[in-house]
C-alpha positions in Angstrom: -8.8 7.0 -7.8 -10.5 3.6 -8.0 -11.9 1.8 -5.0 -8.6 0.3 -3.7 -8.7 -1.6 -0.5 -5.9 -0.9 2.0 -5.5 -3.1 5.1 -2.3 -1.5 6.3 -3.3 0.5 9.4 0.1 2.2 9.6 -0.2 3.8 6.2 -1.2 7.5 6.1 -3.2 6.9 2.9 -5.5 4.4 4.7 -8.9 6.0 5.2 -11.5 3.5 6.5 -9.6 0.6 4.8 -9.5 2.4 1.4 -6.5 4.0 -0.2 -6.7 7.8 -0.6 -3.5 8.2 -2.6 -3.8 10.0 -6.0 -1.9 7.1 -7.5 -0.2 4.0 -6.3 3.0 2.1 -7.2 3.3 -1.7 -6.7 6.6 -3.4 -7.0 7.9 -7.0 -6.7 9.6 -8.0 -3.5 12.7 -9.4 -5.3 14.3 -10.5 -8.5 12.2 -13.6 -9.2 9.0 -13.9 -11.2 6.0 -12.8 -9.3 3.4 -15.5 -8.9 1.2 -14.2 -6.0 0.3 -11.0 -4.2 2.6 -12.0 -1.3 5.5 -11.3 -3.6 4.6 -7.7 -4.1 4.7 -4.5 -2.1 3.1 -1.1 -2.2 5.8 1.5 -2.8 3.2 4.3 -2.1 3.2 3.6 1.6 3.8 6.5 3.9 3.9 6.0 7.6 1.0 7.5 9.6 2.1 10.2 12.0 2.3 8.9 15.6 0.3 10.9 18.1 2.0 11.7 21.4 
């Protein structure tokens, strides 16, 4: 996988701020034309296991 930055600390694929997923899927947040990254979301997100 390429060097993809991940700033989501809650994602299980985040390893030292880099995405460790084999592949990623990015989708738009709605039905409108996407004009910035804030209108997208990573559908590859998997929540990190919480340690008790």
